[in-house]
N, C-alpha and C positions, 0 to 999 in steps of 0.2 A: 459584510463579507460572508457571513454565514448564510444569509438569504441568497446571495449570488451563487454560493456553492450548492445550496439546496436545489435551485433552479437547474444548474448544470447537471446534477445527479439525476434529477427528475427527467430531463430531456434524454439523458443517456439511457436510463431505464426504459423510457418510451421507445427509443430507437432500437434497442436490443429486442424488446418484445415484438416490435414490428418485423424485424428480420426473421425471428422464429416463426411468427404466424404465416408470413408469406412463403416460407420454405415448406409448409405443410398443406399447400393448396393442391387439390386434385380434381379432375373431371372423371366421373365414373358413370358407365352405362349399366343400368340395372334392368334385367328382364322382369317385367311385371305381368307376364302371361301372354307371350306372343308378341309383345311390343317392348321396345327399348326406351327407357326413360333416362334422360341425362341429368345427373346431379353435379353441381359445382360446389365442392366442399372445402372450406378452410378449417382445418382440424384444430380444435382447441380443447378446453376442459370444461367440465360442469354441464349445465343445461344448455342444449343447443338452441339456436335461433333460426327459424325457417322463414324464407322470404318468398312471397307470392307476387309475381309480376302482374301487370295489367293485361287487359285482353289481347292486345296485338304484340306484346313484348315477350322476350325470353329472358333467361337468367342474366344476360350481359347488361341489362338495363341497370343492375345494381352495382356495376363495377366501380363507380365513383365513391360509394360509401362503405363497401365491404372492407377494404384495407384498414381505414381508420377504426372501424368498429371492431375488427379483429384485434387491433393493437390495444384498444381501450378495455374491451370486455374479457379478452382471452378466451372467449367462448367459441365453440364450434359453430360456424355460420354455414347454412345450407341454402343455396338457391338452386332452382331446377327449371327445366324446360317442360312445360305441359305438352301433351301429345300434339304433334304437328308443328311445333315451334322449336327454333334453335337446333340442337343436335338430337332431339327426341324423335322417335318414329311415330307413326299414326296408323291405328287400326280403323279403317273407314267403316267397319261394321260395328264398331264399339266406341262411342263417343258420348259427349254430354257431361254435365258437371258431376253427376253421381259416379259415373265410371272414372272421371278424372280424379276425384278425391279417393276413390278405391285404389287406383293405380298409385297415387301418392302414398297411401297407407302401406301398400305392398313394398314400395321402394324404400320408405323409411325403415320398415321392419328388416328388410334385407341388409340395410346399412347399419342396423343396430341403434337406430334413433327413434324407436317407437315408445319411448317413455316420456317423462316430463319435457315440455318444449314451450318456447315463446314464439309467437307468430308476428310477422310484419307483412302487411299487404297493401298494394297500391291498386287503385281503380277497380276493375272487374275482379281482380284477385281477392278483393275483400269478401266476395260471395263465397269463394273457395275456402277462405280462412274461416268464415262464419259456419259453413257446413262442416268443416273439419272439427271446429270447436264444439259444435252441437253433437257430433258423434263421439267426441272424446273430451267431455268437460273436465274430467279428472286429470287429464294430461296437460292441457293448455293452461299455463300459469299467468300469462299476460299477452295482450295483443296491442300492437300499434298499427292503426289504420291511417293510410296516407291518401287523402282525397279518394276514399274508397266508395264503391257502389254499395248502397244500403238496400235491403230488400224492399223497403217502403218506397223507393224511387221507381221501382218497376211496375208502374201503373199501366193499364191498357193503352192510355194515350201515349206514354213514353215508348212503349213497345212499337206502336204504330210509327212514331217518328223515326226510331232506329231502323225499322224495316224499309221505310221510304228513303232514308238517307243512303243506304247501301244497296238498294235493289239493283241499280244499274251496274254495280261492280261485282255481283256474285259470280258471274261467269268467269271473270278474270281471277277472282279469288280461288275458285274451284280448280282452275288450271295451274295457278302459280303459288297460291298461299292457302293450301287446304286446311291448315289449322284455323285460319281466320274464317274460311268458308263454313266449316262445321260449327265453329263457335257461334256465328250469326244464325246458322240454320237451327241451332238448338236454343236460341235465345228465349223464345216463348216457353219452351219446356223447362228451361232453367228457372225462369220467373215463377212458374207453377210450383216447382220443387221448393224454391226458397221462401215462398209465401207460407209454407207449412213448417218452416224451420224456426224454432225458438232459440234465440241467442242466449246462452247460459248466463244468468245474471251474476253468477259467482266470479266470473272472469274479469279482472281489471282491464279497462280499455282506455288507450289514449287515441283520440280521434282528431287527426290534424286535417283541416279543410283549407283548400286554397281560396284566396280572395277572388281569383278570376278563373272559375271552373270552365271546362271546354264546351260551352253551349252558346248558340247564336241568339237565342231568345231570352228575354228577361224572365219570362214565365218558367222556363226550364231552370235557369240559375236560381230563382227563388225556391222552386220545388226542391232542388238539390240542397240548398241551405236549410230549408225547413225540415227536410228529412234527417239531416245530420243533427240538427238541434233536438229533434224528437228522440233520436237514438241516444244522444248524450244525456238527456234528462231522464231516461228510463231507469237508470240505476246510479246510486251514489258513488260507485267505484269507477265511473266513466268520466273522463275529462276531455272536453272539447277545446281545441286550439285553432284559432284563425291564423293562418300563415299569411301575414300581411305582404302584399305586393307580389305574390307568387301565382304562377299558373298551375296547370294540372300536375306537372312533374315537380312537385315541391322539393324533392330531394336533389333535383338539378338546380333549381332556382335558389334554394336556401339549404344546402346540405348540412350546415352546422345545426340548424334547428332540428332537422330530422335525426341526425346522429345523437344529439343530446337528449331528445325525447326517447329514443330507443335505449340509450344508456340508463336514463333514469328509470324507465319501466323495468329494465333488466335488474338494476340495482335493488329495486323494491322487492324482488323475489329472493334476495340473498340474506344470509345472516349478517350480523353486525360487522364482524371482522372482514368478511368478503366484500361487503358493501363499501366499507371504508377504503379498502385497497383499490377497488374499482374507481371510486370517486377521485382518488388521488391521481390515477392514470388519466381520468377525464379532465381534471384540472390541468395536468401537464399538456394534454392535447390542445385544450382551449387557449392556454398561454402561448403555445407554439403557433397556433393558427392566427391568434390576434397579433403576434409579433410579425408574421408574414404580411399581414395587411398594411403594416407600416413601412414595408420595404418599397423603395422608389421603383 
């Protein structure tokens, strides 16, 4: 009887925290110097979590996992549209990864989130997270990478493959998807920048890798896997996870895995009391999700 009552109270607490979190959601346009950057913010407490989307995506790609993460962590969650994507503008004379991260820094400062932070990044967004972390190793307390591009993957051969793959589409991208056009145009320059960036060894990293990455050749898939293994082995505070049965969008194929990895990484940054409270909410979430799976 007591156990049943505990579960009921846990679910009630979880639902109330969900309603509060969702009522604090806003989309904000921030001027970062002649260009407007769109931030999607779920207001919470404590250290915020910043989400970096993949190369062709905007902040909406995270819509499936942000609500449960807000309910569990009670943290401020920040997703944003890089220049030329989603609701953000694009300065065609000012682009590339260095300018992109500089704009992000300006936006976070304007919003009051330029202190301690946790990063979550998918695909090409991993490079932006890596550069931000290298520029602010004291601020970034933890990172979760989701099938993210590592610097070691950007070999001359891989750059050639990328250029060849999209060469015939560049005209269409320039006319209709300028964000993608400039991202691909800057790809080699981005690789040159990132080869010189040293990832701070002090930052804990959870590196989740898909079992079926988005490459047609076995050589590319093996290179992707080797690169991630090399990165994970480079420091004792890095943990590699193979997401069994998933494709590139792991947080779509297995959202529970990604949510729990983010929750654990965030919990590890907290003191004992805060960590205990968060893990109780996480347990309630997982019980509820497991119960849903049994519904006919």
